[in-house]
N, C-alpha and C positions, 0 to 999 in steps of 0.2 A: 701471445698468451694474455689472458685477462689478469689484471692485478688482483691480489688476494689480501684479505685482512690478516695481519700478523697474529692476533690472538686466536683466530679461528684455526689457522694453520698449526699453531703450537698445540692447541687442544687435540687436534687429530694426530699429529706426529708424536707427541709425548704422552698420549693417552691420559690426559688430565681434563678437568672441567674447565669451562671458559673462565671462571673466576680465578682458578689457580694459575691459568695461563696469563691473565692480566697482572697478577702479583709477580710472576717471573719477569715480565717485561719491566714493570715499575722498579723492581729491585736491581735492575741493571745486569741481568744474567743473559740477555739476548743481544746478539749483534746481527745486523743485516749488511752484507757485503763489507764486513770488517768494521762497520760503524755501530757503536752502541745506540740502541733505540730505547726510549722510555715511554713512548705512547703505544698502548696496546692496539689502537685502531689504525696503526700505520699500514699503508698499502705498499706492497712490494711485488716485484716481478719474478716469479719462479723460474722463468727461462734464462734470466741473466744474472740473478742475485742468489746468494747463498745465506741461509739462516743457520746460526750456530747458537747452541744453548750450553753455557758453562764451557765454552771453547770446544764444543763437540758438534759436528755437523749433524743436522737432523735429516733423516732419510724421508723423502716424500711418501705419504701414505694415501692410497686410493680408498676413499670412503665408500662403503656400500650404501646404495640408495635404498631407502625404506619407505614403503607406502602402506598406510594403515587405514582401515575403515572402522570407525567407532560409532556405536549406537548410543548417542548422548542421552542420558536420562534427564528427568526434571530436576531442578534445584542443583545444577552443576554449572560452573563457570568455565569458559574456554581459554582463560589465561593460564600461563605457566605457574603463577603463584597468585594467591589472593590475600590481601591485607586483612580481610574480615574473617579469615580462617575457613571459608567455604570450600567444599570439595571442588577440585579442578579436573578437567578432562584428561590431562596428561597423567594424573595420579591413578586413573583407572587402568592405565597400561602398564605402569611399573618400569623397572629398569630394563633397557635394551642395550644392544652393542653400540648404538649411536643415539645421540640425543635427537628427539623428534619434537616438532612444534605444530600446533593447530594451524590449518589453512583456513583463514577467515574466522568468523565467529558465529555462534548461535546464542540467542538471548538466554538468560538464566532459566526461564520457564519454557523455552522451546526445546523440543526433543528431536531426535532423528539423526540423519547422516552427517557425520563430521569426519573430515580427512585430516590425518597427521602425517608429516613427512620430514625428512632432512634434506630434501631436494629443493633448494631455493628457487631454481628456475621453474620447476613444476608449480610451486606455490605462487610465484609471480604471475604465471600465465593463467592460473585459476582465478585469481582475485583482481587482476587489472581489467578496467572497463574496456580496454582496447580489444580484448578477446571475447567479451560478451557471453561468458559462460552462463547457461541457464540453470536455475535452481527450481525444483518442484516442491511445493508444499501442500499439505492437506490441513485445512483450517476448520475447526468446529465453531460455528457462530451461535450467538445467543438468540438470534431471531432468523427468520427465513427471508432471504432477499428476493426481490422481484426480478424477472428477466431484464427489465429496463435498467435496474440498478447494476446488474452484472455487466451489462453492455457498456456502462460508463467506465468500468475497470478495463474492459477490452480496448477502449479507445485511449485510455490514459487519464489520470486524475491529478489534480494539483496538490502537492504536499510541500508545505513551507515555501511557497512561491516558485516551485519548479514542477513541471509536468513529468509524470512517470512515463516510461516507454509502454507501449501497448502490452497488456498481459494476456496470456492464454488462460481462459477460465472454463472449468467443467463443473457443472452442478452434479454432485454425487447422489445425495439423498436428503430427506427431511424426516424428522420423527419427534413427536412431542414438542413442537414449536421450535426445535433446533434444526440446524442445517449443517451439512458437510460439503465443503467446496474445495476443489483442487485449483491451485494457482501456479503458473510457471512464469517466472520473470528473469530478466537478464541483468538486473541491478542488485545492489546490496546496501541500500541506505539503512540508516539506523531505524529499527522497528518498522521497516517499510511495509511488510505484509499487514501488520496490525493497523497501521495508519491508513492504508488504502481502504480497508474494510470500514474503519471508523469514518472515513470521508463520505461513505454512502449510508451511514447511520446504523452499522451493525458491528457489535463488539466481538472480538475473537476470544474464546474461552480456552481453547487448546490449539496448539500449532506444532506440526511435525514436518520436518524436511525428509522427503522420501527419495530424492534423486538429485544428482549433480551431473548435468549433461546426460550422457548415456549410462552413467553409473548409477544403479539403483540400490537402495538399502535392502540387503538380503543376506541370509546366513548368520545373522546375529540378533540377539535379544537386547533389550535395554541394559546398558552397562557393560556389554560384551564387545569384543573387537576381533578383527582378523586382518591378515595381510592381503593386499590386493594381488591378484594373479598378474603374470606378465601380459596376458591378453588384455586384461582390464586397463593396465597402464598404457599399452599401445593404443587401445581404442580411445582413451582419454586424450592422449597427445594428438592423435589424428583429428579428433573432434575439435580440439582447440585451434588447430591449424585451419580447419574449415571455417570456424566461427570468426577468426580474425579477418578472413577475406570477406565474409558476409557483412560483418559490422563496418568494415572500411567503406562499403558501398552504401551504407545507410546514413540518413541525416540524424544529427544529434537532436534529442528532445528539446522543443522550444520552451522558452520561458512562459509563464502564465500570461495570457493576454491582459491588456489593461482593464477590460470589462469582461471577465470570464463568465461563461454560461453558468447560471445558477441551477444546481441540481437539488430537487426537492427531496428531503429526507423524511422519514416517518414523523420526526418531531415537527418539521415544518408543516407537514400535512395536518397534524393536530392543531397547530396554531392557526393555520388557514381556516380550518373548520370552525374554531371558536370565533374568529373574526367575522366569518360569514354569518354565523348565527346572531352575533351582536348587531350586524348591519340589518339583517332581516327583522329583528325585534324592534330596532329603532324605527325602521320604515313602517311597520305595523302600528306602532305607537303614534307616529306622526299622522298616519292616515286616520286613525281613530280620533285624534284631536281635531282634525279637519272636519270630520263628520259631525262631531259635537258642536263645533263652531257654526257649521251650516244650519243644524237643527235649531240652535239658539237664535240665530239671525232670523229664521223663518218664524219662530214663535213670537219674536219681538215685533216683526212686521205685522203679523196677524193681530196682535194686541193693539197696535196703533190704529188700524183700519176699523176695528170693531167687527160685530157679527155681520154676515152677508145679508143684504136686504133683497126682497123679491123685486123683479123688474116691473116698471109701470106698464100699463096697457099699450101705450103708444110705442114703447120699445119692442113690444112683442109683435107689432105689425097689425093690430086689430083697430083700424081707423073707424070702420062702420060695423059694429058687432052684428046688427040684424040684417045686413045686405050681403047677398052672395056675390062672390067675386067671379066676373066673367072670364071665360078661358082666353088665353092669349091668341092674338091674330097670327095666322100663318105667314111666314116670310120666305123669301127666296124663290126658287123655281117652282115650288108647289103651291104658290100663292093663287087663290081663286080669282078668276077674272069675270 
């Protein structure tokens, strides 16, 4: 049997919070296999060892597994507690028979599907890259991307020196200079979706997660939650088993090449247009200056030679002005004999 943390076992067996369980251990009230233990994080083997609290044996308790779908609204953090006093996702659920925790995270301003559970194995499989669980998002962009720009995301883009895995992209619609795009990725880097769109020159103004694997956001409104059905849990576990096999046969994303291909953003196109206009203006100015220099040189040469004088008679070919010129004699085969 797998070893278990002492404070977690105490929390379940004695029906107390994790913090109270830690205090019980530190106060010397707990023994494991007859030996007093003062470290709440001590690992013990339930199959061979016995835990006693105040010299009384604790009966093992089978914890009920809980799986919750929450529609996270805007301006909510996904941590259990927040030092700044902001609203947290677990506070939207309230008290349950067992303590649940968020699986993964959504940014403060990102809304949509968030799972909470007390099943550590389930949470591990959902978040570990080895299983490659896909998440689907709908992003509202401040501008409309071109098809060539979306193709860059489909191939993978460099973020902080690391290439992303290819993303599935579907253009939904555009209106009033804005666009809605669906993205499905199997990674979970910090602000990844926003950074991927920024890499092609488009800012995300709204972002909502609508699916995790086969599980779609349904049956809840922002701020509401519901339990997953047993069918949904079975489908999620089967999906993660399949993805683990698929990801194992894929190559890991390569690092950014030494000389990565430069992708032109709208800002780059604007700069290139300004530079091209400057080059054309300079070329026209240089051509105009050459024409002026040529005209000035011609005027100077004409001034040095003076006005053009008429040709003399001998240059015009009139040696004997009053005598007619005889016709030329025939030559060649037509010569008269």
